[in-house]
N, C-alpha and C positions, 0 to 999 in steps of 0.2 A: 402811615402813607395811603393817603388819602383816596389813589386811585385803586387800593386793593379791594375797597370796601363799596366802592362807586360802580362799580359793572354788575350786570345782571344776564341772565338767560344759560341756555343750560350746553351751547354749543362751541366753537372754538371763538377765543377772540382776538381781534387783529388789534397789536403794540404796536409804538413806536419807543425802540429803544433809547434810552437817553443814559448819561452819566449817572450812573445810581439809581437810577427812576425809572421807572415807562412811564407811559401815556396812553390812556386807552380810546380807539380807533372808533372799535366797532368793540360794543360789547360781548361778553363770553364768560363760560369756565372755567375754561381751559387756554393754552398755547400746546402744539408740538414742536417735541426735540427736534432740531433741523439734524442730527446725527441719527439717534435711533428711532424718531417717530412716536415715541412716548409721548402719551397728555399730559402736559405739567400744571398742574391745577395753579391759578393765577397768585393764592396766598402760599402757594410752596417756590414760586417762581426765583430763583438766586442767580442763575447764571444766564448769561447773554451776550452777544456783541454788540456793541454800537455802530461799529465799522460796518458790518454782515447784516445786521439787522435780523438777526434769528439767534431761540433761547434753545437752549442746555438743560437736560435733564441733568446731568453729575458732572462733578470736573472731570472724571475721565472724557466725558462727551467733547470737552471743551478742549482738551488735550489731541484725542482724538480729530477734530475737526481742525483746529488750529497745525499741528504736527502729525499730519498721517504717515508719513514716511517712519520717524521715531514710534508711533505708536505699533505699527503693522512691526517693524522688526522686534517690539517687546512681545508683543502678542504673539507673536511666531515661533519664540524661545531664542532668536539671535540677535 
């Protein structure tokens, strides 16, 4: 993916999330997970929402964001 190698900088990148790809709007080394706040290096970014235009660090973060009531019930043991 060209976008991964075309970035520079050490701070947070700004991206436009597309279907199956992303476009770098402002260069940087990472994006922030919308759920956990974790820094996600661009070369490790795998999960995002086109509709919400936000990144996620893991599949669990995706589920927590899109299905919060189910995730809350699961994590509370009920």
